[in-house]
C-alpha positions as CSV (number, residue, x, y, z in Angstrom):
1,M,0.0,0.0,0.0
2,T,1.3,3.5,-0.9
3,S,1.4,6.5,1.4
4,F,0.8,9.0,-1.4
5,K,-2.2,9.7,-3.6
6,R,-3.1,11.2,-6.9
7,G,-2.1,14.8,-7.1
8,D,0.7,14.5,-4.6
9,V,4.0,16.0,-5.6
10,V,6.8,13.7,-4.6
11,L,10.5,13.3,-5.1
12,V,11.2,10.4,-7.5
13,D,14.4,8.7,-8.6
14,L,13.9,8.6,-12.4
15,G,17.2,6.9,-13.0
16,H,19.0,10.1,-14.1
17,V,22.6,10.5,-12.9
18,A,22.3,10.9,-9.1
19,K,19.3,13.1,-9.3
20,V,15.7,12.9,-8.0
21,R,13.0,15.1,-9.5
22,P,9.7,16.4,-8.2
23,C,6.8,14.6,-9.9
24,V,3.1,14.6,-9.7
25,V,1.4,11.2,-8.9
26,I,-1.1,10.7,-11.8
27,S,-2.3,7.2,-11.0
28,I,-4.6,6.2,-8.2
29,P,-3.1,4.4,-5.2
30,D,-2.5,0.7,-5.8
31,A,-3.6,0.9,-9.4
32,D,-2.3,-2.6,-10.2
33,S,-2.5,-5.3,-7.6
34,R,0.3,-7.3,-9.2
35,R,2.8,-4.5,-9.5
36,N,4.0,-2.0,-6.8
37,M,4.1,0.9,-9.3
38,S,2.7,4.3,-9.9
39,V,2.4,6.6,-12.9
40,V,4.0,10.0,-12.4
41,A,4.6,13.1,-14.5
42,P,7.8,15.2,-13.9
43,L,7.7,18.9,-13.1
44,T,10.0,21.0,-15.2
45,T,11.3,24.6,-15.0
46,E,12.0,24.5,-18.8
47,I,8.7,26.0,-19.7
48,R,8.2,25.9,-23.5
49,G,4.4,26.5,-23.7
50,G,3.7,23.0,-25.1
51,E,0.2,21.5,-25.3
52,C,1.3,18.8,-22.8
53,E,2.5,21.3,-20.2
54,V,0.1,22.1,-17.3
55,P,0.9,25.3,-15.5
56,F,0.0,25.9,-11.8
57,P,0.6,28.6,-9.3
58,K,4.1,28.3,-7.7
59,P,3.7,26.8,-4.2
60,R,6.1,27.8,-1.3
61,W,7.8,24.4,-1.4
62,L,9.0,24.8,-5.0
63,V,12.1,26.9,-5.6
64,E,11.2,28.0,-9.2
65,E,8.0,28.3,-11.3
66,S,7.4,25.0,-12.9
67,V,4.9,23.1,-15.1
68,V,3.7,19.5,-15.1
69,N,5.2,17.9,-18.2
70,L,2.6,15.2,-19.2
71,I,4.6,14.1,-22.3
72,G,7.1,12.8,-19.7
73,L,4.7,10.3,-18.1
74,V,6.5,7.3,-16.6
75,G,5.7,4.3,-14.6
76,V,8.0,3.9,-11.6
77,D,8.5,1.4,-8.8
78,N,7.0,2.8,-5.6
79,A,10.3,2.1,-3.9
80,K,11.8,4.9,-6.0
81,I,9.3,7.5,-4.7
82,G,10.6,9.5,-1.8
83,R,9.2,12.1,0.4
84,M,6.1,14.2,-0.4
85,L,6.7,17.9,-1.1
86,G,3.0,19.0,-1.2
87,A,-0.1,18.5,-3.3
88,L,-1.5,20.2,-6.4
89,P,-4.7,22.1,-5.9
90,T,-7.9,20.4,-7.3
91,D,-8.0,22.8,-10.3
92,G,-4.4,21.6,-11.2
93,L,-5.6,18.0,-11.3
94,D,-8.6,19.1,-13.4
95,A,-6.3,20.7,-15.9
96,I,-4.1,17.6,-16.0
97,D,-7.2,15.4,-16.7
98,E,-8.1,17.7,-19.6
99,V,-4.7,17.4,-21.2
100,L,-4.6,13.6,-20.6
101,L,-8.0,13.2,-22.4
102,R,-6.6,15.1,-25.4
103,L,-3.2,13.4,-25.2
104,F,-4.6,9.9,-25.3
105,D,-7.7,10.8,-27.5
106,L,-10.1,9.5,-24.8
């Protein structure tokens, strides 16, 4: 069982050279009973204005303005998810859902 939920911003080891990144948890808790994994989207400060970037107001716990980069969705083992930084507001999750619907043509 995971200790984080959809919309939480957590630090994740994405396998990049000795670096963890803040990511938004996109999947529901325990989405697959046979795998201890979650789907996350990285936050990035490289704001390019792309259709798969979701802006949100900068919270106190982030150093720089960032966007959620939904084109960077990745499945990760929950063991690679570290501490929680905070949570996106509900309207941020609604915006993510809208982009995901378009991205996957749902």
